[in-house]
N, C-alpha and C positions, 0 to 999 in steps of 0.2 A: 384630372385634378383630384377626384375622389380617391383614385388608387393611391396617390402619394400620401394622402391623409391616413389611409388605412395602414400603409407601411410604417409610418411614424408611430401610430398607436401600437402596432405590433412590436416595434423596436422597444417601446417602453414596457410592454407587458411581458416581453420574452424572458425577463429575468425572474419573474415571480408568479408564473401562472400555472404552476404544477397542480394538476387535479382540477383546474377551473373549468376547462372545456370538456364536456362529456361527448360521447360519440354521437349523440343525437343533435348536438349543437353544430352550427355551421362553423367550419374552421377555415383558416386561410390556406389555400392550396400551396404546398411546398414542393410540388412535383414539377420540374422543368420539362417541357415538351418542345421538341424542335422538329419542324417539318423540313427535312433535307438538311442542308448545311448553310450556315450563315456566312456571308462574306464580311470582310473587314469594314465595309461601308454600311452594314446593316445596323442601325440603332435608332430607336424611336425617341431618343431624348434630344433636347435642344442643345445646340452648340453654344448658346449664350447664357447658360445657367451660371449664376454667380454664387452658388452655394445654397444652403438650405434657407428656406423662407421663414420657418417657424422656429422659435427658440426651443431648446430641449428642456424637458422637465427632469432629466436624470442628473443628479448631483454627483453620484459616485463615478470615479474614473472607470472607464471601460476599454478593454483592448479586444479587438476582433482579430483573431489569428486565422489566416487563410493559408491552407496548404493543400497539396494534391490529395492527401489521405487524412482522414480524421484519426486522432490518437485513440482509436477504439478497436477492441477485438469483438467479433460476433460469431455466434454459432446457434444452431437450432437445438432446442431441448427435445427431450423424448416425446413431448406432446406436440411438437411442431412449431412452438413459439420461438421467436427470436430472442436471444439473450445477449446482452452487451456488457462489456466491462472495459475499464481503462487499459490501454496498452502502455505499460510502465516503461517500455523501451523507446517509446516515441519521443523524439526531441521536442516536438510541439507541446507535449504534456510536461516534460521536464523543465522547460524554460519558464513555466508558470511560477516556479519558486523564486525567480528573480524579480517578479513584477510587484510583489508586495501584497499583503492580505487585503488592502483596501481597493485593489484593482479587480474588477469583475472581468472574467475572460470568457469569450464566446468563440467557439471553433467552427470553421466552415471548411468542408472538404468532402471527398468521396469516401464511401465504405469499401473495404477490400472485397466484401462479398456482394454478389449481385442480388438485389431485392426485386421481387416480382412487383410489377406496377400496381397490382391490386393491394399490395401491402405498404406501399411507399408512404402514403399519407399517415398511417398509424405509426409506422416506424419513425418518421420525421417528428411527429408529436412527442413520442416517447423519448427520443434523443434530446429534444429541446427541453422537455420538462425535467429529465433526470440528469443529463450531462451538459446542458447548455451547448449542445452541438447542433449545427444545421447541416444536414447532408445535402450534397448536390448529386442528384441521381442522373447519371449520364447514360443514354441508350448504349447498349453493348457495342454496336457497330461503330458509333461515333467515338466511343471511348477507345476502341482498338486503333482507330485512325489517329486519334489524339496522342495516346500514350505510347503504344507499340510502333505507331507510324512516325509522326513528326518528332515527338520527344526523343524516342530511342533510336530512330533511324537517321535523324538530321541533327537535332541540337546536341544530344549527348555525345555522339562521336566527334562532332566538330569542336565542341568545347573541350574535348580531350585530345585535340590536335590530329584528328583523323579526317583527311579530306576524301570526298567521294570521287576518287580518280577513275574508278571503274564501277559498273553496276554491282560488282561483288563487294565493294568497299563502301558500305552505307547506302548505296543506291543514289540515283539521280534525284534532284529536287522534284517533289510531287506537289503541285499546287493544291490538289484536293486535300492532302494531309495538312497543309497550312490552313486551309479554310476550316478544317475540323478543329485545329488548334485554336483558332480565333473563336469558333463557336462555343467551345468548352469554356474558354475564358469569359465569354459573354454570360454563360450560364452561372459561373461563379460570381460575376458582378451582380447579377440579379439576386442571388442569394444574400450577398452582402447588403444590398439595398433593402431587403426585407427586414433586417434587424438593426440597421445602423441609425444612430442619432448623430448626424454628420458634424454638428458644431461641437460635440463633446467627445466622441469616440476616437480612439486611435485604431488604425488598421495596419497590420503587419503581414505582408505577403511573403511567402517563402518559395524560393527556388525556381528553376528554369521552366517548370511546367506552366507557370502563370505570369510570364513576362509581359504580356500585353494587358493584363488585368488592370494595372494602374491607369491606363488610358480610359478604359470604360468607367472607372470610378471617378477619375478627375473630370471627365466630361459631364457627369451628373452632379458632382459636388466639387466646385472649383477650389474651395478652401479646406478640403478634406485633409486630415493629418495622417499621412500615408508613408509607411516605410516598406522597404523591400530588401531581402537578404538573399544573396546568391550562394548556394552551398556547393556549387561545382566550380571548377576553374573557369576563368574567362580568358579566351585565347588571345594571342597577339593579333594585331590588326591585319597582318599578312594572311592569317588563317580566317579571321572573322569576316573579312571583306569579301570572301567567296560566297557568303550566304546571300541568296537573292533578296531576302527580306531583311537585310541588315539594318537599313535606316528605320524601318517600322519598329523593330525591337529596341533600338537605341532610344528613339523618341518616346516609346512607351515607358521604358525604365525612367526616363527623365521626367515623367509625370509624377514620380515619387518625390517626397521631400528629403528622404534619406535612403541611400543605397549602400548596403553593407557587403563587404568581401572578407574572406579569411586572411588574405595576405596582401602585401603592397604590390606584388607582381600582378595579381589579378586586377586590382584597382588601377594600376598603371596601364595595363592593357586596355581597360575600359576607357580611361581618360584619353589614351592615344587614339582609340577608335572615334571618340566624340570629336577630337581635334581634326582628324584626317577626313572623316566622312561628313561631319556636320559643321566643321569650322569653329568649334567651341573651344575656349581656353579655360583653364582652371587656375585658381589661386589658393595659396595656403595662408590662412590668417590665424595667428595664435594657436597653431597646432591643428586647425581644422581645415580640411580641403573642401572647396566649394566650386561648383560649376555655375556660371551665370547663364540662365536659360530663359529668355524673354521676361526679364525682370524678376524672376524667381531664382533663389539660390538653392541649388540641389546639393546637399551635403553628401560627402563620401565618408563611410565608416570602415575602418580597417581593424578587425579584431577576430581572431580565431575562436571558434566555439569551443566550449569545454564539455566535460562529462558530469554526470550526476553522481557526486561522491557518495551521498547518502544511500542511493540504491545499491552501489557496489559494496559498500560496507555492510549493508543489511544482508546481502547475499553471502558475503564472506563469513558472516556469523551463523549461517544455516548449518544444522547438523549434516545435511546432505553434502554440503561443500567439504566439510571436514572429512567425511567418510571417503569422498571421491579423491581428495588430496592424498589420504593414506593409501588408497588403492593404487594411485598413479606412482606414488613414491616407491612402493614395493615393485611395481611393474618395471620401472626404469632405474632401479637401484644400481649404483655403480656406473651410471652413464650420465653424460652431460646432455641436457635437453635444450635444443634450439626450437623455437616456436614460430610458426607463421599462421596468421588468421586472415583469410581473404575471401571475398566473393569470387565465384568462378566466372570471371569475365576477362576480356582480352587486355584490359588496362591494369590489372592487379599484378602482373609480372610473376605469376606462380611458376611458369616454366623457367624463367630466368633464375629464380631462386633455387629451383631444383638443379639446374645446370651448375650453379655456383657451389651447391653442396657436393655435386659429383666432382667438380674441380678441386674442392677442399680435400676430399678423400684421395684423389690422385696425387696431389702435391704434398700431402701430409699423411703418409701411411700410418703414422702413429695414432691418428685419430680414429682409425677403423676399429670398430668394436666398442668405442668409447663415446662417440658422439651420435646423437639421434636427432633428426629433424622431424618434428611433428607438424604436419601441414593440415590445418582445419580449413576445408573448402566449403564455404556457405553456398547455398543455391543461388544461381544467378538471378538478378532482378529482371533482366531482359530475356529475350529468346531469339532463336535464329541460328543460322549456320555458324556464326562466330563462336557462340557458346559451345556448340557441339565440338568444334575444332579444338577449343581450349581443353575440354574434358578429355578428348582422345589423346592429345599431346601430353597432358598431365599424367594420365594413366600409363602411357607408353614409357615416359621418362622415369616414373617411379618404379615400374617393373624392371627397366634396364638397370637402374642403380642398385636395386635390391638383389638382382641376380648376379651382378658383378661384385658387389662388396659385402653382401649379406652372408650369414652363416647360421648354423643352428642356434636359435635363441637370440639372434640379432638381425634386425632389419634397419638399415641406415635411415630409411624414410618411412614414416607412418602416415599414410593418407587417410584422413577422416572426412568423407564426403557425404555422411548422413547427418541429418539435423541433430544438434545437441541442445540440451537444456542449458539455460544461462549459467547455472551453478557448475555445470560440467566444464564449460568454457573457462569459467573463473578458476577452476582447479588446475587446468593446464597452465594458465598464467602463473599461478603460485609456484609451480615446480620448475618453470623454465628459467634457465640461466641467462638466456638472451632471446630477445624478440626481434624478428626480421620482417621488415616491410620493404618490398622491392617493387612497388607499383611504378609503372612508367608514367602515369599521370593520375592524380587523385585530388579532388577538391580539398579535403581535409584529412580524413582517416584518423579516427579516435582510438584505434587499437593500441598504439603506444601509450596513450594516457591511461587506458584501462589497465594495461600491463603494469605500469608504475604503481598505481594505487594497490593493485593486488599483491605486488611484491612487498609492499609495506606490511601487509598481513595484519594479524591481531594476536592476542595472547593464546587463544585456542590453537590457532594454526602453528604458532611457535612450538607449542607442546607436541603437536602432531609431527612436525618436521624435526623436532629435537634441536631447536635453535635456542641460543642464550638470548633472553629478552633484552639484555643490556648491549648486545652487539648490534652496531648499526646495520641496517638492511642494505642490500646491494641489488643492482640490476644493470643490464647492458642493452643498448639499442643499436641496431644497424638499420638505418632508414634511408629510403630513396630521397634524393634532393628534389624530386619532382612532385612531392606531396605537400599539402597545405600546412601540416603540423611541423614540418622539418625546421622552419626558421625558429620556432619556439623551443626546440629541443637542442640547446647548444651543447649539451654533453653527449649527444648521440654521435655515432660514427656515420657520417653521411656518405652515400655512394651513388655512383651512376649505375643504375641497374642493368644497363646495356653492356657494361664492362664486366664480364663474367669473372675474369681473373681478379679484378679489384674487389668485387663483392666477396669472393672466396677468401682473399687476404683479410678483408674486414671481419669476416666471420672468425677467422683464426685469431685476429687481434683481440676481438671481444672475449675470446676464451682465455687468453694468456695475460691480459691486463692484470696488474697486481690488485689484490683484494681491496686495499685502501682506496685505489683509484675508482674501483667500481662503486664503493660506498659513497665517495664524494659526488660522483656523477648521479647516483640515485638520489642523494639528498637534494641536489640542485634541481633535478626534474620534479621530485615530489613536492618541493616548495612551490614551484610554479604551477603544477597541475592542481594542487589542492587549493590554491588561492584564485585560480582563473577557471572556475568551474562553470557549468551552464547557467547558474543563477547570476554569477558575475557578468557573464556575456549578455544575458537578457536585460539585466538592470542597466548596464552601460548603454545598450542599444536604445532602450526606452528614454534614458536621460538625454541622449543626443537627438532623438526624435522630438522630444519636447522642446529642446533648444532650437531645432530647425523650424518648428512650427509656431514659435512664440509670437511672430508678427502677422500671422494669417488674418486675423480679424481686422487689423489696421489697414491692410492693403486693399486696393480696388482691383477686381479681377475681371478679365474678359476671356471667353473661350473663343478660339479661332481655329480654322482648319476642319477638314472632313476626315471621317474614318479614323485610321490609325495615325494620321497626320495631325490629329487634334492636339493642341497645347493651350496652356493658360498663360495669359500675360498678367503679371501682377505689378501694379504701379501705386505710387503715392496717392492717397485719397484726394488731394487737391489737384491732381493732374487730370485734365479732361480735354476732350476734343474741342478745337476752336470752332465756334459757331460763326459762319460767314455773315449771317444777318447781324450778329452782335458787333463784329469788328467793323462792318460797313456803316452801321449806325453811329459808332464812335468816330469813325473816320469823317463822316459827313458833318458832324457838329463841332469838330475841333479845328483850330486855326494855325497851330504850329506843330508840325509833325517831323519826327526823326525816324527814318527807315533804314535798317541795316540788314543786308541780305548776303548770305553765303551763296556761292555759285555752285560748286561741286556738290552734288547730292541734294541740293535744295531746289535749284532751277534746272539742273541737269541730272538725268538718271545715273546713279553710280555704276561704274563698269561699262558705260556706254562707249562704243567704238568712236562715234562722232561726238567730240567734246565741244565743238564750236557752238555758240548760241544761235538758235534759229531765228527766223524773222519774227515769230510771235513773241519771243522773249525780248528781243530788241525793242519791238513796238510797245510792250508793256512798260519797260524801263523808261523809255522816252516819255510816255504819257504821264508816268509818275513824276519824272524829273521836271516836266513842263508845268506842273502845278506849283505856283509860287509859295504855297503853304508847306511844301515838302522839302526836306533835306534828305537825299537818298545816297547811301554809300554801299558799294559792293565790296565785301571783305573776303578775300580769297587767299589760299595758300600758293597760288600760281605766281610765276614771275611777272614783272611789270611789262616786259616786252610782249608777252603773249596777251595779257589783258589789254594793252594798248591797241593791238591789232584787232582783237575781237570786238571791242566796244568803242571803236573810233567814231561810229555814227551816233554815240550817246554823248553829246557835247556837254550836258549839264550833270552827268553822273560822276559822283565822287568814287574813287577807287582806292582801296588799300591792298597792296600786293605783298606776297610772302608773309602772310599772317600779320600785316600791319607794319612791317619794317619800312616799306615805301608807301607814301600817301600822296594822292593828287586829288584836289577838290573838284576839278572839272577838266575837260579835255584841253583847254587852253592854258591851264596852270602847269607849272613845272613839278616834277616829282620831287618830293622832299622825304627826308628820313626822320622818323619820329624818335630815333635813338642816336645817341652820340657814341659812335664806335670809332676809335682811333685808327684801327687797321684790321685787316683780315689775315694777318700772318698765321693765325691759328689753323687756317685751312692747309697750310704746308705741313702741319703736324698731323692733322686729322685725316686728310685724304689718303696718304700712303697706308695708314692703318686700315681704313675702310677698303682700300684696294686689295690688301692682303686677304681680308675676309671674303671679298668678292671672288677672288681667284680660287679660294678653297670651299666656296659654297655655291654649288651649281644652282642657277636660277635666280641669283641675287644680282643687284645692280646699284650703281651710285647715281643719284640725281643731284647735280651741282646747281645751286641757286646762287644769286649774288650775295645773299646774306646768310645762307645756310648750306649744309651738306646733309643729304638724306641717304641712308643705306636701306634699301628695300629688299625684302626677302619673300614677297608675296608668292612667287612662283617656285620657291625652293621647297624641299621636303619640310613639312611642318615641324616635326620634332627636331631635326637637325638645324633648321633655320632658327627655331626658338632658342636652341642651345647656343648656337653661334652668336645670336643677338645678345644674349646675356654676357657672353665672353667679350663681345665687342663693346658693350656698354661699360663693363669694368675697365677694359683696356683704355677706352677713350677718356673716361673719368680720371684715370691715373695720369695719362700723358698731358691732359688739358687742365690739370688741377689748378695751375696758376694763370690760366687764360680767362678773359671775361666772357665766358660762354656757358651755356647749359647743355647738358647731354640728357636726352629723354628718349624713352622707348614708347612706341605707340602700336597701332594695329599693323603688324608686319613691317615696322620701320624702326630704325634708330636714327635720331636727328640731332645734329649739333647746330646751335644757332646762338646769336648774341643773347646775353642775359636780359630778361625782362620783356622779350618780344612775345606778344600773344595778342589775340584778337580783342581781348577784354580791354586792353589799353586804348585801342582804337575807339571803342565805344565810350570809354571814360573821357577821353580827350575831346571827342565830338560833343558830348553833352556839356563838358566844361566850357568849350568855346562858344556854344550856343548860349550858355548862361551869361558869359562875359559880354555877349552882344545883345543882352536883354531879350533873348529868344527862348524863354523857358518852354520846352515842349509840353504840350498837353496830350500828345499821342506818340507812343513809341512802339514800333514794330521791329522785332528782331527775329530772323528766321535762320536756322542752321540745322545741320544733320549729324555732326560727329563731335568727338571729344574736344576738338579745338574751338568749337562754337560755345561750349559750356562757359568759357570765361566771359563771353559777351552776355550770356543769359544772367550770370551772377552779377555783373556790373549793373545792368539796367534794372534788375529786380531790387537792387539795394541803393539806387541812385536818387532817392527822394529829394535830396537837397538841390539837385540840378534839374528838377522837373517842376512843372506847375502843380500847385496843390490839388487840382482836380484832374490831373493827368490819368490817362488810361494806358497801361503797359501790357503789351502782348509779346511775351517770349514764347516762341513756337518752334518745336523740333519736328523732324520728319519721322513718322512712325511711332508706335506705342513702345516706349522703352524707358528705362530709368534716365532721368534728366533733371537739370535744375530749371528747365523751362516749365511754365505753368500749363501750356497748351501743346497740343500736337495736331497735325494733319497726317493722314495715312501715307501719302506718297507725294512725289514731285508733281504729279498731275493735279492733285488737289491744291498744292501750293500755287501753281501757275494759274489755276482757275480762280483762286481767291485774289491773287494779285491783279488779274484781269478785271475782276469786279471792282476793286479799288480804283484801277486806272479808268474804268468807265465812269465811276462816280466823279473823278476829277474832270473828265471831259464834259460831263453834264453840267457841273458847276461852272466851268469856264464859259459855256454857251449862255448860261442863264444870268450870271452876275459879273460885274466888272471885277477884274483881278488886280491885286496889288503887284508891285514890281517883284521880280524874282529875287529870292534871298540867296546869297552866296556865303557859304561857311567854309573857312579854311581851317583845317585841323592844325593847331600849333605844334611845331616840332621843338625838340629840345635845342 
């Protein structure tokens, strides 16, 4: 407990303690040490934390940004001291512009350079005081397994659609690398906990390196305001489901409040994985997509990141840029420059671009000597045999093209594989007539955005290039359809990079398009890129995160599950677990009781193979029915024939079948209909339509009831079944528009039934009948487990006119989930146990006191 208090104090002082602590004073250790590797089950915090216990004293909004690397550069000075400066190219630093001046930003991440353990504490203090950065120092061996192992050998290839079909292709899944990944995420979580004020701060986690971090944070602070943005692609479910730890990663991400993706395709794949592997469905409400996850709504954000316009424009204004542009203009005078800027890795498609250039020169001999492809190859971020193979193939292809088509003073391909200064890269953008991006898979790729801004230029560059300032600027883009920025560049020529001939033709088209068309395309792209910059992206994400978290403090939260299976259940503050002692006490002192029980899911475990009631359930029902103070009704969706057979030994039990369409007050009474339905001719219309969809949807079936028809697609493909259900719903609503029926969709079903049929009307008419017989209930118990039971809950919670003024009402659902009920019990076992206690109370009362005659209540039908 003392440690938690120290962390909160540190979180408060972290923003204003520059120069306060001297080296002689004791400082909070910021060096994470791990003995071996942590498993996903290792955590010393409680599963049942409900958020922070003490209110924060920080009034200023604060954002904690967590990424794999801090936005810092580091080097040693001549005297051996570490020197640090901001990395202006870091996205984490650039996004700060969109958060507003009133938002304090704290960064958490690793340093690119390895810091000796003896220096780590001093370095950590310096970074906190000077830059508000909290470094996570990862032991080198652990970091290698985490980054070069799990991240780069497993996640990165898989998210780029590369399956480990052989040991040479990414390698087999290595459990020790996964444990290292979890351990590093745990270290990051500890760092966040050092500085966070959980009731006030927002936390924004970035990219696939930290996908399980949300679980560790949510486990400690249930109401934490937490966003996550994935900067890589998210693969289709067919690819993702091959990952052995697929469920753990999905559930970890779902512990965020907002999950961001660059494109709808990535978000769609994530939602499909959640549907197929976790059984979750999503809804779109007023433009926002949300996943319901244990009472919490996890929002989905779709917005591609932008670039930092100001940084680019400042570099464009540098004298060095102007000089480099003049130099390049002289070097390539009389030639048309095509430009490619890519990392040297297997997914950037450099070799495909070179082959397309070769094909262009073959098919269009007139381009020889006139067109030059400049390929800037940045150093690869990963390492291994794949990178070496790409380098060798690139070098060999460039050599072959230049030997075949080159001549004195002309090389068709210029390969630049040495590091360039930023201003030098900018200069190449300025002189290029067309930019080529042929990546076979890339999360976003901001090269086209940078190219567009640079082609807009400025007055000085206009003079250098000899351009008329009044002439509209122009640019052309040939981009792969498999990169994240492609959907936002509607004026670009989109290509399949694997189709070499098509890419070559696109390159030729980009060169021969009329000047006016080039200007219009450039204007369109420039307008989008300049208004959707990195600040706009960050501001939009923060706004959506605030919206997603606005009800946090109003909800009651419980943490359940172990390890990476941990999740938080968020419920209405008035929703609580039903105390057996409380309901038994109320039961014993009341004289007129109404009890409504659902059968499926409430007294029988959902999905159970054996659905018939056991001896224990029959005995409980009989004991409750034998109490003359009780009126007991079983309300089920099953047909009356089945219910008659199952409960034939319960002579005094009232039964409502098919959600209340058929009602019987006891075993000796006749079945009655609570609704006036002239005929069921509509079935002759609906059933052939359902049959058509059953034949075309493998795994679906039709359940024919006396009063209803149900199309069930529980065992069909989730996505196809959902799509077919929507079509069937529309189809049935159309053909049954003039029939007295309602068409509704539910959990894996589409149901057609007479209008007005629902369990709520059974409860309403039961209470009304008891009132007419001067039997105002002073005790009402209603138990159900699914959506159909919510109608009963709503009726009894608002039926004060039909109840005794001193009545006690117990609307109870099964499990902790959003419900109109006021109470819950965990499962059917607890339900049966509670009913058994009530039945025992009735037996004891029968033995000790004389009983009044049995009351019989017949629910009146129309």
